[in-house]
Backbone as a chain_set.jsonl record, in Angstrom:
{"seq": "MPGKYGSGSLVITFDDGPGGSPQTITPYVLTIGGIKVESITEQSNPFGTTAEAHTPAGMQKVGDIAIGGFYDTTATSGPHVVFKSPDVGPQDATRTFTFAPGDSKTFTMECRLVSYEVKGDNGKLTRYEAVIRQAGAGAWT", "coords": {"N": [[114.724, 70.138, 113.52], [112.292, 67.197, 113.31], [109.947, 66.72, 115.074], [107.786, 67.43, 117.76], [105.857, 70.314, 119.088], [105.668, 73.717, 120.785], [104.045, 76.806, 122.154], [106.272, 78.013, 122.429], [108.003, 78.142, 120.283], [106.638, 78.967, 118.174], [106.08, 81.376, 115.366], [104.645, 84.106, 114.04], [104.204, 86.948, 111.431], [103.25, 89.625, 110.536], [101.949, 91.942, 107.329], [102.357, 95.653, 108.307], [100.783, 96.99, 106.89], [98.79, 97.776, 103.837], [100.508, 96.178, 101.351], [102.356, 96.788, 103.021], [105.5, 96.738, 105.518], [106.708, 93.491, 106.34], [106.088, 92.558, 110.203], [106.856, 91.379, 112.885], [105.03, 90.046, 114.715], [104.788, 88.057, 116.816], [105.17, 87.968, 120.511], [102.985, 90.243, 120.63], [100.972, 88.423, 120.337], [98.365, 86.389, 122.071], [96.195, 84.799, 121.05], [95.751, 82.636, 118.847], [93.105, 82.013, 115.845], [92.734, 78.421, 114.379], [94.832, 77.301, 111.37], [92.87, 76.609, 108.699], [92.929, 74.782, 105.853], [91.044, 74.144, 103.227], [89.22, 72.461, 100.819], [87.539, 73.843, 98.12], [84.196, 71.659, 97.023], [81.883, 70.425, 95.653], [78.425, 69.434, 95.448], [78.602, 66.154, 93.736], [76.437, 63.22, 93.349], [74.671, 61.558, 91.03], [70.939, 61.441, 90.639], [69.57, 58.316, 92.103], [71.173, 57.871, 93.527], [71.746, 56.93, 96.965], [73.842, 58.071, 98.404], [75.258, 61.167, 99.278], [77.496, 62.787, 97.463], [81.171, 63.954, 96.542], [82.961, 66.335, 94.56], [85.896, 67.754, 94.172], [86.569, 71.133, 93.165], [88.509, 72.524, 92.31], [89.589, 74.81, 93.485], [90.653, 76.471, 96.741], [89.84, 76.849, 99.654], [90.848, 79.375, 102.955], [89.676, 79.687, 105.914], [88.33, 82.231, 108.0], [90.452, 83.976, 109.874], [91.514, 84.463, 113.045], [92.833, 86.64, 115.448], [94.35, 87.285, 118.26], [95.079, 89.239, 121.408], [97.049, 91.114, 123.898], [96.149, 94.679, 124.222], [98.394, 96.982, 122.759], [101.121, 99.783, 122.464], [102.872, 99.943, 121.132], [105.53, 100.908, 119.164], [106.088, 100.872, 115.643], [105.897, 97.608, 115.002], [103.651, 96.854, 117.143], [100.43, 95.184, 117.741], [98.461, 97.061, 117.787], [99.481, 99.552, 116.299], [100.348, 97.849, 114.088], [97.426, 96.905, 113.375], [95.292, 98.911, 113.57], [93.534, 100.155, 111.231], [92.215, 98.658, 109.165], [91.187, 97.115, 105.802], [90.438, 98.851, 103.3], [90.344, 99.762, 100.611], [89.762, 99.299, 97.268], [92.251, 98.68, 95.078], [94.12, 98.02, 96.627], [97.378, 96.714, 97.627], [97.529, 93.551, 98.92], [97.969, 91.888, 102.099], [101.114, 89.946, 103.79], [100.522, 87.477, 105.405], [102.378, 85.279, 108.145], [102.383, 82.252, 109.801], [104.722, 80.501, 111.573], [104.838, 77.644, 113.089], [106.961, 75.862, 113.729], [109.785, 73.535, 113.098], [110.86, 74.535, 110.539], [108.815, 74.961, 109.099], [106.32, 76.577, 107.631], [103.228, 78.731, 106.949], [101.885, 80.627, 104.407], [100.113, 83.527, 103.086], [98.199, 84.887, 101.338], [96.633, 88.223, 101.962], [93.562, 90.395, 103.448], [93.186, 92.584, 105.786], [90.76, 92.453, 107.918], [89.096, 93.089, 110.203], [89.194, 95.352, 113.144], [89.389, 95.345, 116.913], [88.919, 96.647, 119.762], [88.904, 95.793, 123.087], [87.442, 96.459, 126.43], [87.716, 95.522, 129.955], [86.852, 95.137, 133.066], [88.383, 95.48, 135.462], [90.285, 94.174, 134.226], [93.136, 93.791, 131.736], [93.28, 95.761, 128.763], [92.252, 94.114, 125.639], [92.502, 93.226, 122.054], [91.491, 92.607, 119.315], [91.635, 90.96, 116.189], [91.295, 90.472, 113.065], [91.623, 88.061, 110.109], [91.078, 87.858, 106.535], [91.681, 85.708, 104.093], [92.975, 86.322, 100.775], [94.255, 85.604, 98.57], [96.037, 82.271, 97.405], [96.7, 80.139, 100.157], [99.522, 78.86, 101.353], [101.853, 75.792, 102.522], [104.82, 75.345, 103.459]], "CA": [[114.358, 68.927, 114.023], [111.296, 66.571, 113.458], [108.456, 66.184, 116.733], [106.249, 68.101, 118.414], [106.304, 71.982, 119.215], [104.247, 74.49, 121.662], [103.976, 78.0, 121.452], [107.739, 78.924, 122.235], [108.849, 78.094, 118.869], [106.042, 79.566, 116.976], [106.884, 82.841, 115.28], [103.671, 84.89, 113.212], [104.78, 88.035, 110.598], [102.044, 90.066, 109.39], [102.287, 93.193, 107.23], [101.564, 96.639, 108.663], [99.805, 97.593, 106.132], [98.738, 96.961, 102.266], [101.993, 96.369, 100.596], [103.564, 97.681, 103.789], [106.535, 95.795, 105.805], [106.932, 92.655, 107.9], [106.249, 93.073, 111.306], [107.14, 90.018, 113.955], [103.815, 90.345, 116.027], [104.849, 86.897, 117.684], [105.359, 89.042, 121.198], [101.86, 90.41, 120.915], [99.512, 87.688, 120.449], [98.274, 85.723, 123.2], [95.592, 83.578, 120.999], [95.116, 83.048, 117.305], [92.275, 80.915, 115.056], [93.24, 78.105, 113.356], [95.087, 77.305, 110.07], [92.434, 75.404, 108.346], [93.255, 75.018, 104.633], [89.725, 73.64, 102.932], [88.855, 72.092, 99.339], [86.039, 73.911, 98.097], [83.856, 71.178, 96.079], [80.608, 70.533, 94.698], [78.393, 67.543, 95.335], [78.186, 65.414, 92.233], [76.142, 62.653, 93.538], [73.521, 61.578, 90.683], [69.937, 60.653, 90.835], [69.454, 57.225, 91.83], [71.701, 57.52, 94.706], [71.319, 57.072, 98.263], [74.812, 58.988, 99.643], [75.569, 62.588, 98.896], [79.334, 62.727, 96.639], [81.497, 65.426, 96.05], [84.047, 66.497, 93.75], [86.569, 69.168, 94.282], [86.331, 72.13, 92.09], [89.692, 73.032, 91.711], [89.882, 75.502, 94.297], [90.79, 76.15, 98.203], [89.892, 78.5, 100.664], [91.225, 79.776, 104.054], [88.662, 80.324, 106.899], [88.954, 83.535, 109.1], [91.508, 83.776, 110.949], [90.942, 85.554, 114.145], [94.299, 86.687, 116.197], [94.676, 88.063, 119.529], [96.014, 89.882, 122.899], [96.495, 92.242, 125.128], [96.277, 96.095, 123.495], [99.917, 97.384, 122.677], [100.556, 101.1, 121.122], [104.422, 100.114, 120.768], [105.509, 101.841, 117.784], [106.235, 100.188, 114.638], [105.305, 96.489, 115.377], [102.586, 96.884, 118.715], [99.189, 95.361, 117.571], [97.866, 99.012, 117.595], [100.148, 100.216, 115.08], [99.789, 96.747, 112.654], [95.977, 96.336, 112.632], [94.31, 99.533, 113.679], [93.265, 100.475, 109.951], [91.873, 97.569, 108.373], [91.8, 97.73, 105.209], [89.295, 99.435, 102.886], [91.109, 99.969, 99.151], [89.504, 97.84, 96.375], [92.708, 99.003, 94.345], [95.335, 98.224, 97.359], [97.864, 95.427, 97.915], [97.081, 92.627, 99.866], [99.012, 91.927, 103.401], [101.412, 88.719, 103.721], [100.992, 86.898, 106.777], [102.967, 83.938, 108.147], [102.745, 81.599, 110.374], [105.525, 79.396, 111.306], [105.159, 76.506, 113.871], [108.277, 75.149, 114.296], [110.618, 72.739, 112.036], [110.627, 75.556, 109.328], [107.127, 74.989, 108.166], [105.712, 77.829, 107.253], [102.103, 78.703, 106.334], [102.12, 81.521, 104.166], [98.771, 83.556, 102.951], [98.022, 86.71, 100.8], [94.914, 88.852, 102.814], [93.487, 91.46, 103.925], [92.388, 92.823, 107.979], [88.937, 93.037, 107.731], [88.317, 94.245, 111.508], [89.858, 94.982, 114.681], [88.57, 95.939, 117.982], [89.229, 96.912, 120.833], [87.663, 95.659, 124.42], [88.355, 96.846, 127.708], [86.654, 94.734, 130.539], [86.716, 95.822, 134.139], [89.462, 94.722, 136.327], [91.64, 93.4, 133.62], [94.119, 94.219, 131.327], [92.734, 95.578, 127.584], [92.533, 93.572, 124.667], [92.421, 93.153, 121.413], [90.982, 91.064, 118.722], [91.936, 91.731, 114.929], [90.462, 89.16, 111.881], [92.155, 88.163, 108.656], [90.363, 87.094, 105.278], [92.227, 85.001, 102.444], [92.56, 87.292, 99.383], [94.935, 84.599, 97.791], [96.381, 81.178, 97.771], [97.577, 80.118, 101.367], [100.336, 77.569, 101.158], [102.843, 75.005, 103.577], [106.376, 74.956, 102.845]], "C": [[112.471, 68.413, 114.281], [110.896, 67.053, 114.967], [107.886, 67.093, 116.883], [107.056, 69.78, 118.969], [105.303, 72.814, 120.231], [104.712, 75.865, 121.081], [104.946, 79.365, 121.8], [108.198, 79.131, 120.824], [107.812, 78.624, 118.003], [106.299, 81.179, 116.634], [104.968, 83.409, 114.025], [104.527, 86.092, 112.71], [103.177, 88.411, 109.865], [102.364, 91.39, 108.811], [101.731, 94.654, 107.824], [101.286, 97.642, 107.912], [99.212, 97.343, 104.354], [99.909, 97.04, 101.58], [102.815, 96.985, 101.377], [105.134, 96.532, 103.957], [105.994, 94.796, 106.7], [106.952, 93.046, 108.756], [106.274, 91.356, 112.135], [106.149, 90.893, 114.71], [103.636, 89.396, 116.956], [104.523, 87.872, 119.383], [103.43, 89.418, 121.856], [100.372, 89.567, 121.007], [99.47, 86.425, 121.684], [97.49, 84.305, 122.95], [95.367, 83.562, 119.47], [94.559, 81.437, 116.504], [93.053, 79.792, 114.659], [93.861, 77.862, 111.961], [94.454, 76.463, 109.325], [92.534, 75.664, 107.0], [91.69, 73.691, 103.761], [89.554, 73.373, 101.053], [87.462, 72.472, 99.301], [85.416, 72.802, 97.052], [82.22, 70.827, 95.805], [79.554, 69.132, 94.543], [77.272, 67.241, 93.821], [77.196, 64.363, 92.862], [74.75, 62.795, 92.497], [72.328, 60.752, 90.613], [70.14, 59.435, 90.905], [70.548, 57.275, 93.227], [71.695, 57.615, 96.039], [72.421, 57.84, 99.385], [75.204, 60.063, 98.582], [77.7, 62.023, 98.403], [79.646, 63.507, 96.427], [82.401, 65.362, 95.44], [85.009, 67.399, 93.597], [86.454, 70.126, 93.115], [87.62, 72.933, 91.26], [90.404, 73.9, 92.526], [90.046, 75.302, 95.998], [90.657, 76.904, 98.689], [90.418, 78.082, 102.168], [90.071, 79.98, 104.903], [89.263, 81.418, 107.554], [89.75, 83.16, 109.814], [91.5, 85.2, 112.016], [92.87, 85.11, 115.213], [94.165, 88.03, 117.201], [95.327, 88.097, 120.821], [96.059, 90.848, 123.404], [97.303, 93.837, 124.139], [98.038, 96.291, 123.84], [100.121, 98.664, 121.831], [102.312, 100.812, 120.675], [104.755, 99.962, 119.492], [106.221, 100.426, 116.757], [105.716, 98.643, 114.531], [103.974, 95.948, 116.679], [101.434, 96.645, 117.451], [98.288, 96.465, 117.634], [98.642, 99.357, 116.421], [99.729, 99.194, 113.886], [98.134, 96.734, 112.169], [94.693, 97.037, 112.901], [93.355, 100.441, 112.688], [93.325, 99.126, 109.147], [91.219, 98.085, 106.717], [90.639, 97.721, 103.941], [89.502, 99.688, 100.838], [91.042, 99.38, 98.218], [90.982, 97.339, 95.499], [94.282, 98.329, 95.066], [95.441, 97.058, 97.469], [97.707, 94.561, 99.398], [98.687, 92.869, 101.163], [99.82, 90.602, 103.435], [101.22, 88.368, 104.993], [101.284, 85.376, 106.519], [102.852, 83.217, 109.367], [103.649, 80.272, 110.397], [105.675, 78.704, 113.032], [106.153, 75.687, 114.917], [108.722, 74.151, 113.33], [110.758, 73.398, 110.915], [109.692, 75.208, 108.168], [106.643, 76.031, 108.308], [104.278, 77.966, 106.605], [102.162, 80.152, 105.926], [100.994, 82.498, 102.975], [98.777, 85.142, 102.63], [96.606, 87.072, 101.511], [95.029, 89.795, 103.398], [92.951, 91.248, 105.143], [91.046, 93.365, 107.606], [88.124, 93.461, 109.104], [89.423, 93.684, 112.217], [89.3, 95.834, 115.653], [89.472, 95.88, 119.109], [88.707, 96.543, 122.153], [88.56, 95.684, 125.708], [86.641, 96.343, 128.704], [87.018, 94.838, 132.146], [87.647, 94.809, 135.049], [90.573, 93.852, 135.539], [92.109, 94.194, 132.21], [93.066, 94.727, 129.634], [93.104, 94.707, 126.646], [92.414, 93.809, 123.625], [92.09, 92.133, 120.519], [91.237, 91.172, 117.26], [91.134, 89.948, 113.638], [90.974, 89.574, 110.77], [91.387, 87.343, 107.497], [91.661, 86.754, 104.532], [91.585, 86.207, 101.18], [93.615, 86.395, 98.256], [95.326, 83.431, 97.853], [97.423, 81.143, 99.143], [97.953, 78.547, 101.217], [101.272, 77.335, 102.646], [103.853, 74.986, 102.786], [106.909, 74.459, 104.188]], "O": [[111.649, 68.937, 115.033], [111.598, 67.673, 115.766], [107.385, 67.658, 115.911], [108.213, 70.165, 119.135], [104.145, 72.417, 120.363], [105.392, 76.113, 120.086], [104.853, 80.589, 121.702], [108.683, 80.164, 120.363], [108.22, 78.751, 116.848], [106.64, 82.024, 117.462], [104.481, 82.526, 113.32], [105.522, 86.37, 113.381], [102.39, 87.837, 109.112], [103.012, 92.136, 109.544], [100.506, 94.756, 107.774], [101.451, 98.846, 108.111], [99.576, 96.249, 103.921], [100.277, 98.157, 101.218], [103.788, 97.622, 100.975], [105.679, 95.845, 103.094], [105.137, 94.98, 107.564], [107.69, 94.028, 108.845], [105.629, 90.384, 111.741], [106.306, 92.022, 115.175], [102.753, 89.469, 117.81], [103.476, 88.518, 119.333], [102.85, 89.083, 122.889], [99.26, 89.838, 121.461], [100.423, 85.735, 122.047], [97.573, 83.263, 123.602], [94.795, 84.511, 118.934], [95.096, 80.33, 116.479], [94.243, 80.084, 114.539], [93.126, 78.427, 111.15], [95.087, 75.444, 109.048], [92.245, 76.826, 106.714], [91.683, 72.478, 103.967], [89.833, 74.249, 100.234], [86.508, 71.986, 99.908], [86.048, 72.849, 95.997], [81.594, 71.861, 96.038], [79.735, 68.14, 93.836], [76.237, 67.608, 93.264], [76.54, 65.327, 93.255], [73.885, 63.644, 92.711], [72.444, 59.529, 90.537], [70.839, 58.984, 89.998], [70.417, 56.273, 93.93], [71.607, 58.804, 96.343], [72.221, 58.133, 100.564], [75.407, 59.889, 97.381], [78.594, 61.31, 98.858], [78.822, 64.319, 96.006], [83.0, 64.291, 95.544], [84.858, 67.984, 92.525], [86.2, 69.614, 92.024], [87.713, 73.576, 90.215], [91.634, 73.928, 92.474], [89.685, 74.264, 96.552], [91.264, 77.935, 98.399], [90.458, 76.926, 102.589], [89.286, 80.713, 104.3], [90.479, 81.567, 107.677], [89.785, 82.067, 110.38], [91.487, 86.414, 111.812], [93.579, 84.137, 115.47], [93.969, 89.228, 116.998], [96.007, 87.178, 121.277], [95.078, 91.591, 123.424], [98.419, 93.999, 123.644], [98.696, 95.893, 124.801], [99.551, 98.804, 120.749], [102.856, 101.577, 119.878], [104.364, 99.045, 118.769], [106.686, 99.352, 117.139], [104.853, 98.599, 113.654], [103.597, 94.798, 116.905], [101.333, 97.396, 116.482], [97.108, 96.229, 117.374], [97.949, 99.37, 115.403], [98.996, 99.51, 112.948], [97.696, 96.605, 111.026], [93.555, 96.591, 112.754], [92.57, 101.278, 113.134], [94.329, 98.657, 108.611], [90.848, 99.239, 106.503], [90.033, 96.685, 103.664], [88.548, 99.725, 100.061], [92.05, 98.745, 97.909], [91.144, 96.158, 95.192], [95.306, 98.152, 94.406], [94.519, 96.242, 97.481], [97.771, 94.935, 100.57], [99.734, 93.515, 101.161], [99.051, 89.76, 102.971], [101.836, 89.044, 105.818], [100.95, 84.582, 105.64], [103.462, 83.851, 110.229], [103.527, 79.295, 109.658], [106.4, 79.142, 113.925], [106.174, 75.212, 116.053], [107.802, 73.86, 112.564], [110.79, 72.591, 109.987], [109.757, 75.182, 106.939], [106.56, 76.427, 109.471], [104.122, 77.24, 105.624], [102.433, 80.98, 106.796], [101.115, 82.069, 101.827], [99.135, 86.142, 103.252], [95.655, 86.293, 101.58], [96.066, 90.247, 103.882], [92.419, 90.23, 105.585], [90.561, 94.401, 107.151], [87.001, 93.957, 109.188], [90.128, 92.675, 112.217], [88.786, 96.914, 115.361], [90.493, 95.216, 119.289], [87.726, 97.258, 122.36], [89.679, 95.259, 125.996], [85.436, 96.52, 128.528], [88.056, 94.178, 132.178], [87.515, 93.595, 135.202], [91.436, 93.108, 136.005], [91.438, 95.105, 131.725], [92.116, 93.982, 129.394], [94.294, 94.393, 126.66], [92.076, 94.993, 123.606], [92.305, 90.947, 120.769], [90.539, 92.176, 117.116], [90.697, 88.807, 113.788], [90.994, 90.716, 110.313], [91.147, 86.151, 107.682], [92.585, 87.562, 104.434], [90.493, 86.674, 100.857], [93.582, 86.724, 97.07], [94.782, 83.101, 98.907], [98.479, 81.759, 99.287], [97.281, 77.527, 101.061], [101.438, 78.152, 103.552], [103.834, 74.668, 101.597], [108.063, 74.042, 104.277]]}, "num_chains": 1, "name": "protein.A"}
């Protein structure tokens, strides 16, 4: 149904390894960076102009996406299982990331897990932060 959606309707999945199986990580995510699709442009203003102009170069990019929450070792789908090993093999398959905020709209992207950090803070629950980076086209459907 068209309209506005909150965090209760959000679904996030991420492969548990390069070429792995998709895991629903929604229950373990408290924060996620924005999904920003950006056109790559080249400055194209000629001499004699007083304003900068840009022309699309026919490519797009998605900025790094940080995902964070409470550290959890739940088998199969917990963040420590899914994120513990950043991708290192240049020949490894990519991972699939999906972000579905509501109304059956889904952003899907092939990506790499570039970092995983576990953070301790006195008097607080242990947290994690993972960063994923685009490895293929990201698109909304």
